[in-house]
C-alpha positions as YAML, in Angstrom:
chain: A
units: angstrom
residues:
- id: 1
  name: UNK
  ca: [-0.80, -13.03, 4.98]
- id: 2
  name: UNK
  ca: [-1.17, -11.14, 8.50]
- id: 3
  name: UNK
  ca: [-0.33, -7.09, 7.68]
- id: 4
  name: UNK
  ca: [-0.51, -5.58, 10.75]
- id: 5
  name: UNK
  ca: [-2.66, -3.05, 10.53]
- id: 6
  name: UNK
  ca: [-2.73, -0.03, 13.31]
- id: 7
  name: UNK
  ca: [-5.65, 1.45, 14.01]
- id: 8
  name: UNK
  ca: [-7.05, 4.77, 15.87]
- id: 9
  name: UNK
  ca: [-9.84, 6.44, 16.17]
- id: 10
  name: UNK
  ca: [-9.29, 9.51, 17.69]
- id: 11
  name: UNK
  ca: [-13.12, 9.76, 18.88]
- id: 12
  name: UNK
  ca: [-15.16, 6.84, 19.97]
- id: 13
  name: UNK
  ca: [-17.60, 5.75, 17.92]
- id: 14
  name: UNK
  ca: [-20.86, 3.35, 18.61]
- id: 15
  name: UNK
  ca: [-19.64, 2.39, 15.33]
- id: 16
  name: UNK
  ca: [-16.33, 1.01, 16.19]
- id: 17
  name: UNK
  ca: [-16.12, -2.27, 16.23]
- id: 18
  name: UNK
  ca: [-17.73, -2.68, 12.26]
- id: 19
  name: UNK
  ca: [-15.73, -0.10, 11.09]
- id: 20
  name: UNK
  ca: [-12.88, -1.67, 12.22]
- id: 21
  name: UNK
  ca: [-12.94, -5.22, 11.16]
- id: 22
  name: UNK
  ca: [-14.69, -3.08, 7.29]
- id: 23
  name: UNK
  ca: [-11.32, -1.60, 7.40]
- id: 24
  name: UNK
  ca: [-9.10, -4.66, 8.49]
- id: 25
  name: UNK
  ca: [-11.09, -6.31, 5.73]
- id: 26
  name: UNK
  ca: [-10.45, -4.06, 3.14]
- id: 27
  name: UNK
  ca: [-7.04, -3.16, 3.42]
- id: 28
  name: UNK
  ca: [-6.68, -7.41, 3.93]
- id: 29
  name: UNK
  ca: [-8.65, -7.94, 0.40]
- id: 30
  name: UNK
  ca: [-6.83, -4.64, -1.43]
- id: 31
  name: UNK
  ca: [-3.28, -6.14, -0.48]
- id: 32
  name: UNK
  ca: [-4.99, -9.75, -1.93]
- id: 33
  name: UNK
  ca: [-6.31, -8.40, -5.40]
- id: 34
  name: UNK
  ca: [-3.17, -6.46, -6.08]
- id: 35
  name: UNK
  ca: [-0.53, -9.25, -5.34]
- id: 36
  name: UNK
  ca: [0.99, -8.33, -2.44]
- id: 37
  name: UNK
  ca: [2.74, -10.88, -1.00]
- id: 38
  name: UNK
  ca: [4.75, -9.64, 1.67]
- id: 39
  name: UNK
  ca: [3.66, -8.55, 5.32]
- id: 40
  name: UNK
  ca: [3.30, -4.97, 5.14]
- id: 41
  name: UNK
  ca: [2.45, -2.78, 7.87]
- id: 42
  name: UNK
  ca: [-0.50, 0.35, 7.54]
- id: 43
  name: UNK
  ca: [-1.07, 3.19, 9.79]
- id: 44
  name: UNK
  ca: [-5.14, 3.93, 9.38]
- id: 45
  name: UNK
  ca: [-6.19, 6.88, 11.53]
- id: 46
  name: UNK
  ca: [-10.24, 7.25, 12.20]
- id: 47
  name: UNK
  ca: [-10.61, 10.98, 12.89]
- id: 48
  name: UNK
  ca: [-14.19, 14.15, 12.46]
- id: 49
  name: UNK
  ca: [-14.09, 16.60, 9.72]
- id: 50
  name: UNK
  ca: [-12.04, 19.27, 12.16]
- id: 51
  name: UNK
  ca: [-9.24, 16.62, 12.64]
- id: 52
  name: UNK
  ca: [-9.19, 15.95, 9.12]
- id: 53
  name: UNK
  ca: [-8.90, 19.59, 8.12]
- id: 54
  name: UNK
  ca: [-5.98, 20.16, 10.47]
- id: 55
  name: UNK
  ca: [-3.80, 16.87, 8.87]
- id: 56
  name: UNK
  ca: [-4.48, 18.31, 5.18]
- id: 57
  name: UNK
  ca: [-4.01, 21.96, 6.56]
- id: 58
  name: UNK
  ca: [-0.42, 20.83, 8.19]
- id: 59
  name: UNK
  ca: [0.22, 18.14, 5.43]
- id: 60
  name: UNK
  ca: [-1.09, 19.74, 1.77]
- id: 61
  name: UNK
  ca: [-1.50, 23.47, 2.48]
- id: 62
  name: UNK
  ca: [-5.09, 23.27, 2.06]
- id: 63
  name: UNK
  ca: [-7.82, 24.53, 4.61]
- id: 64
  name: UNK
  ca: [-10.51, 22.33, 4.12]
- id: 65
  name: UNK
  ca: [-11.95, 19.18, 5.36]
- id: 66
  name: UNK
  ca: [-11.53, 16.01, 2.96]
- id: 67
  name: UNK
  ca: [-12.84, 12.40, 3.31]
- id: 68
  name: UNK
  ca: [-9.33, 10.68, 3.47]
- id: 69
  name: UNK
  ca: [-6.16, 11.02, 2.83]
- id: 70
  name: UNK
  ca: [-2.91, 8.81, 2.39]
- id: 71
  name: UNK
  ca: [0.33, 9.03, 2.94]
- id: 72
  name: UNK
  ca: [2.41, 6.53, 1.15]
- id: 73
  name: UNK
  ca: [5.67, 5.59, 2.14]
- id: 74
  name: UNK
  ca: [6.65, 4.93, -1.54]
- id: 75
  name: UNK
  ca: [6.79, 5.70, -4.61]
- id: 76
  name: UNK
  ca: [5.41, 2.24, -6.27]
- id: 77
  name: UNK
  ca: [4.19, 1.79, -9.34]
- id: 78
  name: UNK
  ca: [0.27, 1.14, -9.55]
- id: 79
  name: UNK
  ca: [0.00, -2.49, -11.08]
- id: 80
  name: UNK
  ca: [3.49, -3.62, -11.07]
- id: 81
  name: UNK
  ca: [4.62, -4.00, -7.36]
- id: 82
  name: UNK
  ca: [8.45, -4.84, -6.47]
- id: 83
  name: UNK
  ca: [9.19, -8.35, -7.91]
- id: 84
  name: UNK
  ca: [11.87, -7.85, -4.47]
- id: 85
  name: UNK
  ca: [10.59, -5.90, -1.45]
- id: 86
  name: UNK
  ca: [13.57, -6.56, 0.26]
- id: 87
  name: UNK
  ca: [14.56, -2.86, -0.60]
- id: 88
  name: UNK
  ca: [11.37, -1.56, 1.38]
- id: 89
  name: UNK
  ca: [11.32, -3.88, 4.19]
- id: 90
  name: UNK
  ca: [11.68, -2.77, 7.88]
- id: 91
  name: UNK
  ca: [14.50, -3.81, 9.61]
- id: 92
  name: UNK
  ca: [13.50, -4.21, 12.99]
- id: 93
  name: UNK
  ca: [10.17, -5.94, 12.07]
- id: 94
  name: UNK
  ca: [10.96, -6.88, 9.09]
- id: 95
  name: UNK
  ca: [7.36, -5.76, 7.24]
- id: 96
  name: UNK
  ca: [7.07, -2.87, 4.42]
- id: 97
  name: UNK
  ca: [5.86, -0.26, 6.38]
- id: 98
  name: UNK
  ca: [3.40, 1.16, 2.90]
- id: 99
  name: UNK
  ca: [2.24, 4.14, 4.81]
- id: 100
  name: UNK
  ca: [-0.36, 6.24, 6.31]
- id: 101
  name: UNK
  ca: [-4.30, 6.93, 6.35]
- id: 102
  name: UNK
  ca: [-6.38, 9.09, 7.65]
- id: 103
  name: UNK
  ca: [-10.22, 8.87, 7.38]
- id: 104
  name: UNK
  ca: [-13.04, 11.34, 8.36]
- id: 105
  name: UNK
  ca: [-15.98, 8.99, 9.96]
- id: 106
  name: UNK
  ca: [-18.25, 12.34, 9.95]
- id: 107
  name: UNK
  ca: [-17.59, 12.92, 6.32]
- id: 108
  name: UNK
  ca: [-17.89, 9.27, 5.47]
- id: 109
  name: UNK
  ca: [-21.28, 9.37, 7.10]
- id: 110
  name: UNK
  ca: [-22.58, 12.42, 4.86]
- id: 111
  name: UNK
  ca: [-21.44, 10.92, 2.04]
- id: 112
  name: UNK
  ca: [-22.82, 7.20, 2.58]
- id: 113
  name: UNK
  ca: [-26.27, 9.47, 3.36]
- id: 114
  name: UNK
  ca: [-25.71, 11.59, -0.15]
- id: 115
  name: UNK
  ca: [-25.10, 8.26, -2.08]
- id: 116
  name: UNK
  ca: [-28.13, 6.35, -0.45]
- id: 117
  name: UNK
  ca: [-25.62, 3.43, 0.44]
- id: 118
  name: UNK
  ca: [-24.31, 2.10, 4.14]
- id: 119
  name: UNK
  ca: [-21.83, 3.52, 6.05]
- id: 120
  name: UNK
  ca: [-20.01, 0.44, 6.32]
- id: 121
  name: UNK
  ca: [-19.79, 0.50, 2.11]
- id: 122
  name: UNK
  ca: [-18.43, 4.30, 2.39]
- id: 123
  name: UNK
  ca: [-15.84, 3.65, 4.57]
- id: 124
  name: UNK
  ca: [-14.69, 0.19, 2.78]
- id: 125
  name: UNK
  ca: [-14.75, 2.38, -0.49]
- id: 126
  name: UNK
  ca: [-12.40, 5.60, 1.66]
- id: 127
  name: UNK
  ca: [-10.55, 2.50, 2.55]
- id: 128
  name: UNK
  ca: [-10.03, 0.86, -0.63]
- id: 129
  name: UNK
  ca: [-8.89, 4.04, -2.27]
- id: 130
  name: UNK
  ca: [-6.73, 5.10, 0.59]
- id: 131
  name: UNK
  ca: [-4.87, 1.61, -0.29]
- id: 132
  name: UNK
  ca: [-4.70, 1.88, -4.08]
- id: 133
  name: UNK
  ca: [-2.77, 5.14, -3.40]
- id: 134
  name: UNK
  ca: [-0.06, 3.58, -1.30]
- id: 135
  name: UNK
  ca: [0.28, 1.27, -3.67]
- id: 136
  name: UNK
  ca: [0.98, 3.52, -5.92]
- id: 137
  name: UNK
  ca: [-2.67, 4.70, -8.30]
- id: 138
  name: UNK
  ca: [-3.06, 8.07, -8.67]
- id: 139
  name: UNK
  ca: [-6.03, 10.46, -9.77]
- id: 140
  name: UNK
  ca: [-3.72, 13.19, -10.55]
- id: 141
  name: UNK
  ca: [-5.62, 13.82, -13.80]
- id: 142
  name: UNK
  ca: [-9.61, 13.56, -14.69]
- id: 143
  name: UNK
  ca: [-8.55, 10.93, -17.89]
- id: 144
  name: UNK
  ca: [-6.46, 7.61, -17.44]
- id: 145
  name: UNK
  ca: [-5.06, 7.44, -14.21]
- id: 146
  name: UNK
  ca: [-8.63, 8.47, -12.46]
- id: 147
  name: UNK
  ca: [-10.36, 5.72, -14.93]
- id: 148
  name: UNK
  ca: [-7.48, 3.13, -14.09]
- id: 149
  name: UNK
  ca: [-8.32, 3.84, -10.38]
- id: 150
  name: UNK
  ca: [-11.80, 4.26, -9.87]
- id: 151
  name: UNK
  ca: [-11.73, 0.86, -12.14]
- id: 152
  name: UNK
  ca: [-9.78, -0.71, -9.37]
- id: 153
  name: UNK
  ca: [-11.99, 0.83, -6.58]
- id: 154
  name: UNK
  ca: [-14.92, -1.46, -7.86]
- id: 155
  name: UNK
  ca: [-13.69, -4.30, -8.29]
- id: 156
  name: UNK
  ca: [-11.98, -5.10, -5.76]
- id: 157
  name: UNK
  ca: [-14.76, -3.64, -3.62]
- id: 158
  name: UNK
  ca: [-17.44, -6.02, -5.89]
- id: 159
  name: UNK
  ca: [-15.45, -9.18, -3.83]
- id: 160
  name: UNK
  ca: [-16.28, -7.86, -0.60]
- id: 161
  name: UNK
  ca: [-19.33, -9.50, 0.88]
- id: 162
  name: UNK
  ca: [-21.36, -5.62, 1.82]
- id: 163
  name: UNK
  ca: [-19.48, -3.77, 0.06]
- id: 164
  name: UNK
  ca: [-21.06, -3.45, -3.47]
- id: 165
  name: UNK
  ca: [-23.40, -0.82, -4.52]
...
C-alpha cells in the first residue's frame, strides 16, 4: 500500500538519500506490521538538536533537545486499530493523516556511536518508535506500556533488512 510520506530535511545531509529511503521503509513496514490497511499520510521533519529543542520547548514546554518527537493526529489504541477508518479520513485527500514526527539527525548520529550500531539503524529505530506513538502506543509508565512498546519496536526492526542489532 502506498502511503504519503512528506519528508523534510532542515539541513543538507550527505546521508539524505540513505536516510530518506530508510525512514520511508520503516514507516511502511510499521504500518504493515500493525495491520493498517488504509492509505495514510505522515509528516517527517529531520532536523538537528537545536531545531528539535525549539520544537520541544514550544510544544511540550521542555527546553532541551531530544532524539525524536511524535505528534499523533488521533488518540488511537495500541494494537487495536479502528475497524472503520472513514471518520479519520481527510475528505479532500482520502488519506488518514496519522500525524507528525521530528527526528534529530545530530542526536541519532551520537546515539548510534554510543550504542555501537549504524546511523541507519538508529534513525530507523527512532522512526519505528515514533510511528508506534502515532498509532496509539505510549510509554508513560516504566512498566507494561514501555515493555509493550519496546517489544513491538524490536519485532518490527528485526523484520527490516539492515535493522537488526
